[in-house]
N, C-alpha and C positions, 0 to 999 in steps of 0.2 A: 504493499499499500504506500503510495506516494505521500509526501508531507506537503506537497504543493499542488493546487489545482487552480489555474487561472482562467477557467472558462466554465462558469456556472450560470444556469438559468433558474429564475424563480417564477412564481405566479404573477409577477409584475409584467411579464411578457407571456411566454408560452410553456413555462415550466409548471410542474404539478404542485410544488410546495411554496409556502410563503417565504419571503426572504429570511425571516426570523428562523423558521424551521430548517432552511438550507444551512444557515450559520450553525445552528445547534447540531445538525448532522455532521458537519465538518469537524466540529470540536470533538464529538464522540468518536469520530474516526481517527482522531489524533493529528489532523492536518494543522500545519503551522501558518500557512499563507494561502488565502484564497482571493478570488476576485468575482464579484457579482457583475455579470455581463449580459444583462437582458437585451433582447432585440428591440432597438430603437426606442429604449426607455431607460430612464434613470430613477423611476419611481421606487425601485426596490432598495436603492442605496441607503437612504436615511434609516429605514428600519433594520437593515442589515448591520450598519454601523452601530446602532443603538444596542442591538442584541450582542454584538461583539464586546461591548464595554464590560459585560459581566464575564468574559471569557479571556483573561489576560494572556493565555498561551496561544491565541489565535489572532492573526493580523488579517483584516478585511480590506482589500483594495477596491475603491469605488471605480466602477467601470461601465462600459456599454459596448454593444455589438451593433455596428451600423451596416445595414444591407445596401450594397451598391450593384451597379449593372454594368456588364461589358458584353459585346457581341456574342462571345462564345460561352457565356455563362454568368454566374454570379460571383462577386468578390465581396467578402465581408471584412470590415475593419473593426478590430477591437481598439477601444480607447481606454487606457489605464490612468488612474489618478486624475481623472477629469474633474473640472470644477462643475459639479452637477447642478449648481445654481445658475450657471452661465445662461443668460436669456437667449442668445443666438442658438446655443446647442439645444435648449428646450424647444424653441420654435421650430427648428428643423426636424427634430424628433417627432414632434406632434404632427407635422406634415407627412412624415413617413408612416406614422401609425394610421393616419386618416386614409392613406393610400392602401394600407393593409385591409382596412374595413371594406373599401370599395372592391378590392381584389377578392376577398372572402365572399362578398355578396355575388360577385360575378362567378365564382366557382360553384356556388350553390345552384345558380341557374344552369350552368353547364352540366352539373351532375344530374339535375332533374331531366335534362334532355337525354341523358344516358340511362334513365330509369332508376336513379338513385335519389330518393326523396328525403332530404333532411331539412329541418326547420332552422331558419336564421335565429329565431328566438332561442333555440336550444344551444346553438353555437355560442351565442353571447352569454348564456348562463354558464357554459363550461369554461369560457374564458374569464368570467367574473370581472374584476376590476383591471385585469391585465390587458395587454394589447392582443387583439385577435390574430391568431396565426393558423397556419395549415394544420398543426397538430389538434387544434380544437375541432376543425372540420372532421379530421380523421377519427377523433373520439366519438363525434356524433354519428358517423357512419358505422363505427363498431358497435355502438349501443343498439342501432337498429338492425344489426345482423347482416349488413351488406358486405362486410369484410371480417376476417377472422384475426387480423392483427393490424396494429397502426402502420407497420411497414407496408402492408398490402395496399393501404390507401394511397401511399405515395407511389409505389411501384406501378400500380394499375391505373391510378387516376390523377393525382395532384402533383406529381413531381414535374419539374421543368420539361416541357415537351409532351407531357401526358394529356389525355383527351379532355380533362377538366381544368388544366392549368390555365391561369390568367396572369398576364404580366401586371406589374404595378409600377407607379412612379418611383424612381430611385435617383440618387445622385451618382456621380462618377466616383471611382475609387480614390483618385487624387483629391477630389473635392471633400471626401469624407476624412481623409488624412489631414487636410488643411483645417477642417472644422474641429477635429480633435485638438490640434495644436492651438487654435484660437481659444478653446476651452481649457488651456493650460495642461492638456493631457499628453499621453505617450501613445502614438498610433502603432498598431501591430497588425500584420497581415494574417488573418485567421485562415485555418485549414486551407492552405494554398493550393492543394492538389485538386481543387474543383475545376481548374482551367488548364489549358495547354500553355506552353511558353511561359512558365512561372517566372523564370529569370528576367524575361522582358518586362513583366509587370513589376517585379522587384526593383528593377533599375528605375522605372518610371516613378514608383512610389517613394523610393529612397530620395530621389530629386525633390519630391513634395514634402519630405520630412519624416518618412517612416523610420522607426527605431528598431523594429523587431519582426520576426517571423514565427508563426506558431508551428514549430517543428515536431514537438512531441504531442501527438493528437490521437484521439480515439480511432482505432481502426487502421492506423498507419503501421506498415511493416518496419522491421528494424532497418531494412535497406533504404526505405523511403525517408525514415527519420534521419539516417546518416547523411543522405544526400541533402536534405534541408538544412541540417546543422552545418554542413560545409558551405552551403550556399549563404547562409547567414554570416559565417565567418569570412567568406570571400568579400562580402559587401559591408562588413563592419556593422552587423546587426545583431541584436540579442535573439537567441534561440529560446522562445518561450513554449508554453504548452499547457494543455488542459484537457478535460474529459468531454466537454460540450454537454455536461449533465443537465437533463431536463426532469429527472424523477419519473420518466415514463418507461415503457418496455425497452428492452435491448433492440437496437435498430433506430431509436429516436434519441440517440446520444449515449454516452458511456456511463459507467458507474463512477460516482464521485470518488476521486482519489485513485481511480483505476489506471491512470496513465502515469508512467514513471517520469515525472518532470523533475529535473535537478533543482535542488534548493538554490543553487547559484543563479538559475534563471530568474527567480524572484528577487534575489539580492541585487542582481544587476539593475532590474527595473526600479527597485526601491532606491538604489544609489543614484540613479539618473533622475528620479522624480524629486528627491529631497531638495535640491537647490532650486527647483522650478515651483514646487507646490508644497512648501513646508508644513502649512497648516492641514493639508490633506494627508500627507505622508505620515503625519504623526498620529492620525486617528486610528 
């Protein structure tokens, strides 16, 4: 079990558990450093930081995962040690969340055309106060027996290129990197193997201010991790990592602490953050 997990989702986006519950789970597992990185939302940061105050052995990094778009797929940018009160950041994230709502409604229409009838109201209930995402649609499909696993919903219906997939408004990867920087955060390229020509994207994003690559990631082979670590070293970037935990079944993210992320990865991020955001790094 790793002592570090820098990619965790809570019910503030499409995770199963509340931010407080995620923090408590991390402490029970003996993790030392975690990051709350909800999709296009920082709503889970304050409750997570509050929960961590009672757990002196655990450091919680305020973060976010921003969805962006490129012609050949999706690129996600993680922002660590962000100023989660930054108005520009919050406004941009709200716009992205609104586009998620429109996208989810569009997917429900397409699913209906395919003979899969789920209710928008039920999807909203599953999402609760969090940002609506595809896992919530998948859970609604599972409840009504259209699928036997959440993974099946993505594979057969709602993954990119699937018959019920709907695009949504996104920013470019470089714009997301720059947004994180303006919010006094540290931008990292999340699960980079979702696209071809990873190094080309790394070079572009490094020029925009990228500081790291998520090399240690759920589902990556030892060979893939080694190549990504070398790529990070080549371009002077921090090799970070995490499980992409959502608290859902396997196939919808990894097990918390299940990816062997070196403690040095977190220490490098913390060292880089402290002179930039001392008030956040100390929380």
